[in-house]
N, C-alpha and C positions, 0 to 999 in steps of 0.2 A: 817557722826559719827565721833567724835576725834579719833584718834590713841591710842592704849593702850601702856603705857611705863611701865619700869621697872626702879629701882635703885639699884645699886650695889657699893661697895666699893672695889677698887683696892688697893693692898697693894704693895710698892716698900721699902722695910726695913722699916724704921719708918714712911716713908710718904705714907698717905692714899689719894686717888684721888676719890672723889665720882661722880659718872656717872650716868646720866638719858640717856637711850637709849629705843629703840623701844622692846615692849614685845616680839614679833618673827618676822620672816622673811615674815609672813602673812599681815602685817599691811598696810595699803594703806589710803591716803587721799590727792586728788587733787582736791578740790571743784573749784578752780579758773583756772583751766586747767594750772597752770604754769609749771609742770614737763611734760605734754603733749606737749606742746608748745616747750619744749627744747628736745623732742625727747626721753622722760622716760616712758618706759613702766609701766604699774601697777605691773608687775612681777619685774621689776627691780628696782622700785621705794623705796622698804624698805631696798635695801642692804647697804644704807648709814649708817643707824641707828642702826646695830647692831656691836656689839663686836666682831670681827673674831680673831681667834688664831693668824694670821699673825699681826693684829694690836697689840694684847699684847706682842708679842715676839719683835717687833719695839720699843715699850715703854719702856720695859725691858732692851733692848740693850742700848737705849739713856740714859738711867738712870745711866748705868755703863759707858759711853761715856764721854770724855773732850769734852765740847762743848763752854766751857767758851771762851768770847770774839767773837764767832761765829754769824753770822747772819744767822738763818736758815729758810728754807721753806719747809712746809710739801704740797707735791701735792696730791691731792685725799684723803684729810684727813677723809672725812667720818664722824664718831660721834666725832672723834677728840681726843680719849684717849692719845696719845701721845702729840699734842699739847697743851691740858690741863694740861698735867704733866709738860712739859718745861716751859708753863706759869708759873706755881705754883711755879717751881724752880728758877724764874726771869730769864730764858733765853729769847733771842731776837728771838721770833718765829713768823712767819707770816704762816697763815693757807689759801689753797685753795681748793675748791671743785667745781663740776659743779652743785649739787643738789640744788634746792632752798629751802630747808629745812635745809639743813647743817648749815648755819650762826645760825640759831636760836638755834638749839640744842647746838651748841657749845656755844654762849654764857649763855644759861642757865646752862651748865656745870660749866662753870668758875664763875657762882653767885654761885654754891653750895660750890664752893672751896673757897669761899671770895676771889676772885682773880680778878684783873683787865680784860677789854675785851682783848681777842685776835685779832690782827689785822687780818682781813679777806677779801679774794677777791674771788668771785663768777666768775670762769673762766674755760673754757674749753679746752682741749690740742689744739684742732684746731682752737681755737679763735687766732684774731689779738694781736700782741706783746702788753704786758700788761706794765702798767708803775711802776710795783712792784720792778723793778730794779733787780741787782744780790745779788748773795748770797755765803757764804762760805759753807754752807752745804744744801743739799735738799734730804729730806728722804720721803719715802713713803713705803706702805704697800698693798700687793696683788692686784698690779696694772695692771699687765699683762696678762689680763682675756680674751681679744680679739685680733685675728691676725691684725686687722687694727688700735688697739691702739698703738702696739709697735712702729712704726715710729713716731706717732703723740707726744708720751711720751717722746721718745728720743729726739725730737726736743725742744719740750716744755721745758725739764728740762735744755737741753744744753743753752739755750737762757736765762737761767736765773742763770747760773753758772759765778763766776768769774773764770779769769785766772786760778788762783790757789784755787782749790774746791776739795769738796768730795761730794758724793753720795752714801746713804745708802738705800738700798730697801730690804725689805722682801718679799720673794716670795716663795708660799706654794708649789711650784712645779707643775706649770702647763705647762710646756715645750717651755716656750716663752722666756726666759730670754737670752738665747744665742744668738740670732739674735739682743735684745737690747745691749747686750755687744759688738757685733762688732759695732753697730752703733756709740756707744758713744766711742769706743776705736778710731773711724775716728775723733773725736774730742779731742784726746790726754788722754784719762781716760785708767788708768791700772786696772784691777780687782783682789781683792783679795776676795775669796769665802769660806764662813765658814758655817760650819754645826753645829747649836746650839745643846748642850747638852739637853736631854729631860727635859724640863721645867716643875717645879713642880706645877706651878700655871695652867696649862692646863689640861683637863682630858683627852686627847686622844695624842698620840704620835705625835709630830711636825714632819712631811716628808720634809719640807721645807728647804730653805737657807737664810742666810745673804748675800748680794751682797754689798760689798763694794768697790767703785771706786774712784780714785784718779789722779788729775794732778797737 
């Protein structure tokens, strides 16, 4: 049975982004066993395809950020709201995710917005060094959800950062970003932490933070 999807429009001032996502976090489809082979369980399979509050905060924050002239990498893009938005705004954006369906959803969403394809690489944080190069700005949202992921994420991000670069992560408050901050501090990154004002586009109060690292 095919997964059920929904269509929504996300507003950024006068910019509208149309997005196809999973109907709920109960959807699952892995007939070919691709996700299972990658170690993705049926419970975690749908998580890539939901628009989470942290993802919305990241997209709105980047919309107000000066990214002109920067090569940008989104790590763990999931359904890809931020990448789709930046691509629509003609930013130099590359997206990555581990999920085998992330790219197909991403490209469907660029089609919905009449945009060109987003360069996409399916890779995991523990994978060997990729050939996607180095970036001026690395972004992501709600990535620090497992203890064992923190070190892998820090290593993955740092290997793709230029000597002078910036990292912007939105964390919903899972209590792991302090360890991540210590790891990237060893690579020369300084942290500026911001508590965003309550966004009007979210139904519930956002308890997380925006982590802005630079070197």
